[in-house]
C-alpha positions in Angstrom: 0.0 0.1 0.0 2.9 2.3 0.7 4.3 1.8 -2.7 0.8 2.4 -4.2 0.5 5.6 -2.3 3.9 6.7 -3.5 3.1 5.9 -7.2 -0.3 7.9 -6.8 1.9 10.8 -5.8 4.5 10.5 -8.3 2.2 10.0 -11.3 0.8 13.6 -11.2 4.3 14.8 -10.4 5.5 12.9 -13.6 3.0 14.8 -15.8 3.9 18.2 -14.4 7.4 17.3 -15.3 6.7 16.4 -18.7 4.8 19.7 -19.2 7.6 21.8 -18.0 9.7 23.0 -21.1 13.5 23.6 -20.9 14.8 26.8 -22.6 15.6 26.7 -26.3 19.5 26.3 -26.8 20.4 29.3 -28.9 24.2 28.4 -29.0 26.3 31.1 -30.4 23.2 33.0 -31.7 22.5 33.8 -28.1 25.2 36.4 -28.1 23.6 38.2 -30.8 20.8 40.8 -30.0 20.2 41.5 -33.8 20.9 38.9 -36.3 19.6 38.9 -40.0 19.9 36.7 -43.1 19.8 39.5 -45.6 20.3 43.0 -44.0 20.4 44.9 -40.7 19.1 48.3 -41.2 19.2 51.0 -38.4 17.7 54.6 -38.2 18.2 57.1 -35.6 20.5 56.7 -32.5 19.5 53.3 -31.4 21.5 51.5 -28.7 22.1 47.7 -29.1 23.4 45.8 -26.1 25.1 42.7 -27.7 26.3 41.4 -31.0 24.8 42.6 -34.3 25.3 40.4 -37.4 24.1 39.4 -40.9 24.8 36.2 -43.0 24.7 35.1 -45.7 24.0 38.8 -46.6 26.6 41.5 -45.9 24.9 44.8 -45.5 24.7 46.4 -42.0 23.7 50.2 -42.3 23.0 52.9 -39.7 25.8 52.3 -37.2 26.6 55.2 -36.5 24.2 57.0 -35.7 23.3 53.7 -33.9 25.8 52.3 -31.4 26.6 48.6 -30.2 27.5 48.2 -26.6 29.1 45.2 -25.0 29.3 43.5 -28.6 30.6 43.9 -32.0 29.3 44.1 -35.5 29.7 40.8 -37.7 29.0 41.2 -41.3 28.9 38.0 -43.3 31.9 36.8 -41.1 32.5 33.3 -39.5 30.8 34.4 -36.2 27.6 35.5 -38.1 27.6 32.3 -40.2 27.9 30.1 -37.1 25.2 32.1 -35.4 22.9 31.6 -38.3 23.4 27.9 -38.2 22.9 27.7 -34.5 19.7 30.0 -35.1 18.4 27.2 -37.5 19.0 24.6 -35.0 17.2 26.6 -32.4 14.2 27.4 -34.6 13.8 23.8 -35.5 14.0 22.9 -31.8 11.4 25.4 -30.7 9.0 24.5 -33.7 9.0 21.0 -32.9 8.4 21.2 -29.1 5.5 19.1 -27.8 4.0 18.3 -24.5 1.2 16.3 -22.9 -2.1 17.8 -24.3 -3.1 19.6 -21.2 0.1 21.4 -21.2 -0.3 22.9 -24.5 -2.1 26.3 -24.7 -3.8 26.6 -28.1 -3.8 30.6 -28.6 -5.1 32.7 -31.4 -5.9 36.2 -32.3 -4.8 38.9 -29.8 -3.1 38.0 -26.4 -3.5 41.4 -25.0 -5.1 41.5 -21.6 -4.2 37.9 -20.7 -2.0 36.4 -18.0 -0.2 33.4 -19.2 1.5 30.8 -17.0 4.7 29.0 -18.1 4.4 26.6 -20.8 4.2 25.8 -24.6 1.6 27.8 -26.4 0.8 27.1 -30.0 -1.1 29.2 -32.7 -2.0 27.7 -36.1 -2.2 31.4 -37.6 -1.0 35.0 -36.7 -0.8 36.4 -33.3 -1.0 39.8 -32.1 -0.5 41.7 -28.8 -2.7 44.9 -27.9 -2.4 46.4 -24.6 -0.7 44.5 -21.9 0.1 40.8 -21.9 1.3 39.3 -18.4 3.7 36.5 -18.1 3.5 35.3 -14.6 6.2 32.6 -13.5 4.3 32.1 -10.1 7.6 32.5 -8.1 9.8 30.1 -10.3 12.6 32.1 -11.8 13.4 29.1 -14.0 10.0 29.3 -15.8 10.0 28.9 -19.5 7.5 30.1 -22.2 7.7 28.9 -25.9 5.3 30.4 -28.2 5.0 28.6 -31.7 3.3 30.8 -34.3 2.5 29.7 -37.7 2.6 32.9 -39.4 3.2 36.5 -38.2 3.6 38.2 -34.9 2.6 41.8 -34.5 2.4 44.0 -31.4 0.4 47.2 -31.4 1.9 50.6 -30.7 2.3 51.2 -27.0 1.6 47.5 -26.2 3.6 45.8 -23.4 4.9 42.5 -22.3 5.0 42.7 -18.6 6.9 40.0 -16.3 5.6 39.2 -13.0 6.3 36.4 -10.4 10.0 36.0 -11.3 9.6 35.6 -15.0 12.9 36.2 -17.0 13.3 37.6 -20.5 16.0 35.0 -21.2 13.5 32.3 -20.7 11.0 33.5 -23.3 10.9 32.3 -26.9 8.8 33.4 -29.7 9.1 30.9 -32.8 7.5 33.1 -35.7 6.7 31.2 -38.9 6.9 34.3 -41.2 7.7 37.7 -39.9 7.6 39.9 -36.6 6.8 43.4 -36.2 6.9 45.4 -33.0 4.9 48.6 -32.9 6.0 52.1 -32.0 6.8 52.7 -28.4 5.9 49.2 -27.4 7.9 47.2 -24.8 8.7 43.4 -25.8 10.4 40.7 -23.7 11.8 37.5 -25.0 13.8 36.3 -28.0 12.2 36.3 -31.4 13.2 33.4 -33.7 11.6 34.4 -37.0 11.7 32.6 -40.3 11.9 35.7 -42.4 12.3 39.2 -40.9 11.9 41.3 -37.6 10.9 45.0 -37.6 11.2 46.9 -34.5 9.2 50.4 -35.1 10.1 53.9 -34.0 10.7 54.0 -30.2 10.1 50.3 -29.3 12.2 48.7 -26.6 13.2 45.0 -27.0 14.4 43.2 -23.9 15.4 40.3 -25.9 16.7 39.3 -29.3 15.6 39.9 -32.8 17.0 36.9 -34.8 15.8 36.5 -38.4 16.7 33.4 -40.5 16.2 34.7 -44.1 15.2 38.3 -44.2 16.2 41.7 -42.4 16.2 43.2 -39.2 15.0 46.8 -39.2 15.5 49.2 -36.1 14.4 52.7 -35.7 15.4 54.7 -32.5 15.2 51.6 -30.3 16.8 50.2 -27.3 17.5 46.4 -27.7 19.1 44.6 -24.7 20.4 41.0 -24.7 18.9 39.3 -21.7 21.8 36.9 -21.4 21.6 33.1 -21.1 18.7 31.2 -20.1 18.2 30.6 -16.3 17.9 26.9 -15.5 18.8 26.7 -11.8 21.4 27.6 -9.2 23.8 29.3 -9.2 22.0 32.4 -10.5 23.8 34.6 -13.0 25.1 37.8 -11.4 22.3 40.5 -11.0 22.7 43.3 -13.3 20.8 46.2 -14.9 21.0 47.9 -18.2 20.4 51.5 -18.8 17.5 53.0 -20.8 17.9 54.5 -24.2 20.3 57.5 -23.9 18.6 59.8 -26.5 15.3 61.5 -26.4 13.6 64.5 -28.0 11.5 67.3 -26.6 7.7 66.8 -27.0 8.2 63.3 -28.6 6.8 60.2 -26.5 9.7 58.1 -25.0 9.6 54.6 -24.0 12.7 52.5 -22.8 13.7 50.2 -20.0 15.9 49.5 -16.9 16.4 46.0 -17.9 17.4 43.6 -15.0 18.9 40.3 -15.5 20.3 37.6 -13.4 20.0 37.1 -9.7 16.6 36.0 -8.2 13.5 37.7 -9.6 11.3 39.7 -9.1 13.0 43.0 -9.5 12.4 46.2 -7.9 13.7 49.3 -10.0 14.8 52.8 -8.7 17.0 55.7 -9.7 19.5 57.6 -7.8 19.1 61.2 -9.2 16.0 62.4 -11.2 15.1 61.2 -14.6 14.7 64.1 -17.3 11.6 66.3 -16.8 8.6 64.6 -18.2 10.0 60.9 -17.7 8.6 58.5 -15.1 10.0 55.1 -13.9 7.6 52.0 -13.1 9.4 50.5 -10.2 8.0 47.1 -10.9 8.7 46.6 -14.7 11.5 49.0 -15.2 9.8 50.9 -18.0 10.8 54.6 -18.4 8.1 56.4 -20.3 6.8 59.9 -20.8 7.3 62.9 -22.9 10.6 65.0 -22.3 9.8 68.5 -21.7 13.3 70.2 -21.5 16.6 69.8 -23.6 19.8 68.9 -21.7 21.8 65.8 -20.5 20.8 64.2 -17.2 23.0 61.8 -15.3 21.7 59.3 -12.9 22.2 55.9 -11.5 19.8 53.0 -12.4 19.3 50.6 -9.6 17.8 47.1 -9.3 17.1 44.9 -6.3 16.2 41.3 -6.5 14.2 39.1 -4.0 17.3 37.8 -1.9 17.7 40.9 -1.7 20.8 41.6 -3.8 21.3 45.0 -5.5 23.3 46.2 -8.8 23.4 49.6 -10.4 24.8 51.1 -13.5 25.5 54.8 -14.3 23.3 56.4 -17.1 22.7 59.4 -18.9 19.8 60.6 -21.2 20.3 63.4 -23.5 17.2 65.3 -24.5 17.4 67.5 -27.8 15.0 69.6 -29.8 12.7 67.6 -31.7 13.6 66.5 -35.2 11.1 67.8 -37.7 10.2 66.9 -41.2 7.4 68.2 -43.5 5.7 65.4 -45.3 2.9 66.4 -47.8 0.5 64.6 -50.0 -1.3 65.5 -53.3 -3.9 63.3 -54.6 -5.3 63.4 -58.2 -7.7 61.6 -60.4 -10.1 62.0 -63.5 -12.7 64.5 -63.4 -15.3 62.2 -64.7 -15.7 58.5 -65.2 -18.6 56.2 -66.2 -20.4 53.8 -64.0 -18.5 50.5 -63.2 -15.4 52.1 -64.7 -11.8 52.1 -63.4 -10.7 55.1 -61.5 -6.9 55.6 -61.4 -5.8 57.8 -58.5 -2.2 59.2 -58.3 -0.8 60.0 -54.8 2.4 62.1 -54.8 4.2 62.1 -51.3 7.2 64.2 -50.6 9.5 65.4 -47.7 10.5 68.9 -47.7 12.6 68.4 -44.5 14.6 69.9 -42.7 15.1 66.1 -41.4 14.5 62.7 -42.7 11.0 61.4 -42.0 10.7 58.0 -40.4 8.0 55.4 -40.6 5.9 57.3 -43.3 2.6 55.9 -43.9 -0.2 56.6 -46.4 -3.8 55.8 -45.6 -6.5 55.8 -48.2 -10.1 54.8 -47.4 -11.7 54.1 -50.6 -15.4 55.8 -50.8 -18.4 53.6 -50.5 -19.5 51.8 -53.5 -16.2 51.7 -55.0 -14.3 48.3 -55.4 -10.6 48.0 -54.9 -8.7 47.0 -58.0 -4.8 47.5 -57.2 -2.5 49.7 -55.2 1.3 50.0 -56.2 4.1 52.4 -54.8 7.5 53.5 -56.1 8.7 53.1 -52.6 7.8 50.6 -49.9 4.5 48.3 -50.1 0.9 48.7 -50.1 -1.8 46.4 -48.6 -5.4 46.4 -47.8 -8.8 46.8 -50.0 -11.5 49.0 -48.5 -8.6 50.7 -46.7 -5.4 50.9 -48.4 -2.1 51.4 -46.3 1.1 52.1 -47.9 4.3 52.0 -45.7 7.1 53.9 -47.2 9.7 53.6 -44.6 12.2 56.5 -44.1 12.0 59.4 -46.7 15.2 61.3 -46.9 14.8 65.1 -47.3 13.6 66.2 -50.8 12.6 62.6 -51.4 9.5 61.5 -53.0 7.2 58.6 -53.7 4.3 57.9 -56.3 1.3 55.7 -55.3 -1.2 54.4 -57.9 -4.4 53.3 -56.4 -7.1 51.8 -58.8 -10.7 51.3 -58.0 -14.0 50.6 -60.0 -16.7 53.2 -59.7 -20.0 52.7 -58.3 -23.0 51.3 -60.4 -25.0 54.4 -59.9 -24.3 58.0 -61.1 -23.1 60.5 -58.4 -20.1 62.4 -57.0 -17.4 60.6 -54.8 -14.7 62.2 -52.8 -11.5 60.2 -51.9 -9.2 61.5 -49.3 -5.6 60.2 -48.7 -3.6 60.9 -45.5 0.2 60.9 -44.9 1.7 60.4 -41.4 5.1 59.8 -40.0 6.8 59.1 -36.6 8.9 62.3 -37.0 7.2 65.6 -35.8 5.7 67.3 -38.6 5.6 71.1 -38.3 2.9 71.7 -40.9 -0.1 69.4 -40.6 -2.2 71.3 -43.3 -0.5 69.3 -46.2 -1.0 65.8 -44.8 -4.2 65.1 -46.5 -5.6 65.6 -50.1 -8.9 64.9 -51.5 -9.7 64.0 -55.2 -13.6 64.5 -56.4 -14.7 62.4 -59.3 -18.1 62.8 -61.0 -19.5 59.3 -61.9 -22.1 59.3 -64.8 -23.9 56.7 -67.0 -22.0 55.5 -69.9 -21.7 58.2 -72.4 -23.4 57.9 -76.0 -21.4 59.3 -78.9 -23.2 62.4 -80.3 -22.6 64.2 -83.7 -22.3 67.9 -84.2 -24.4 69.7 -86.8 -21.8 69.3 -89.6 -21.8 65.6 -88.8 -25.4 65.4 -88.9 -25.5 67.1 -92.3 -22.7 64.8 -93.5 -24.8 61.8 -92.4 -27.9 63.1 -94.1 -26.1 63.7 -97.4 -24.5 60.2 -97.2 -27.9 58.7 -96.7 -29.5 60.7 -99.5 -26.9 59.4 -102.0 -27.6 55.8 -100.7 -31.3 56.4 -101.4 -30.8 58.0 -104.8 -28.6 54.8 -105.9 -31.0 52.4 -104.5 -33.9 54.2 -106.4 -31.7 54.1 -109.8 -31.4 50.4 -109.3 -35.1 50.0 -108.6 -36.0 51.6 -111.8 -33.5 49.7 -113.8 
């Protein structure tokens, strides 16, 4: 009976052990914070803590103004090639993980607003995060999350992944079947293993890794911090804290992190000395957010305390400068009139008058009711959508321009339709008056050709000649 009792205790324990996931072994790819297959592109003064690499491609651009701290740039060298090989092994490992059925979380749609415990989560389609996703380790600093995503991963602007209960970014893995895109001023925790590309939009903070097997890694005014190797048990790695992004602009939303690692979570954050006016620290998550109000350089000490309690600190600075400005504009034209159920070809001319480059330029065109989308193409970037066409043009240099062609079929009923297109960017625009443009088109019934008086006279003469000829033949 004692043996039977012990068996009954161990059986559920065995199930729990099967359900637990071990960290994904990244190999040498773990030393890279940004690793791409084709190119690494950066805009603005991004800070990357850790290695930056590309292989088999060789293009790494934007460093400077971006900077690499505690690592090096590896462009198509042996280190980058080995890291890509190790990334492939890790990607296959993550994609092939299984667990007992009760331990697999089948997720879909948007994870915002959820609290997820450690384990394996599988999505057969794309995943999104809007708002806050909480990952709660329940007091276990060795807890592991693995997300298997069949297609894309997209996080909304301002979204956050919040770690609680001792969760650590080094133990979170996102295997993405296509591409990942992190929204502007979002906060993301964990390592992204993408089949294609990883795009980190303006002002987003990444406490993890952006690892792309075949495509590009794109950065834009970001802080990207390598969380270090996975935590699998004692002894814990030394406690450390990384500084937030060291550049900001007056009047422009700022999002960054004091990123703790090692030690025994959960962490509590603080600063010795004040942050720049307008910025606030979340002592639980380490998020530094707000809108700077004053130019200048502020020095302070970033502090982290774990649960033992051990402490660590780093000397940091944030330099706030006057906001970069760029005057982007759009002019939309189309035909004056068209028939019903006819193609309307709109031309959208976008330009940047400066004085600075404009980042994350986006054109939005909501087609009028009754029209039917046919096509949308752009000389720069890409367009997608049907009833609402969105064209992402990327960064436009001073004096740069782009031409977008949108074709839609007119309604089946006559009338007048107005179509407005709007251009926006992540760079402050001092002139909002030229950010939209409207084209008006009159839709009428299909036209019937008409003849002038001369034409009617000529037609009458021709008919008379035919009548006379026919009459002569009849008499003959």
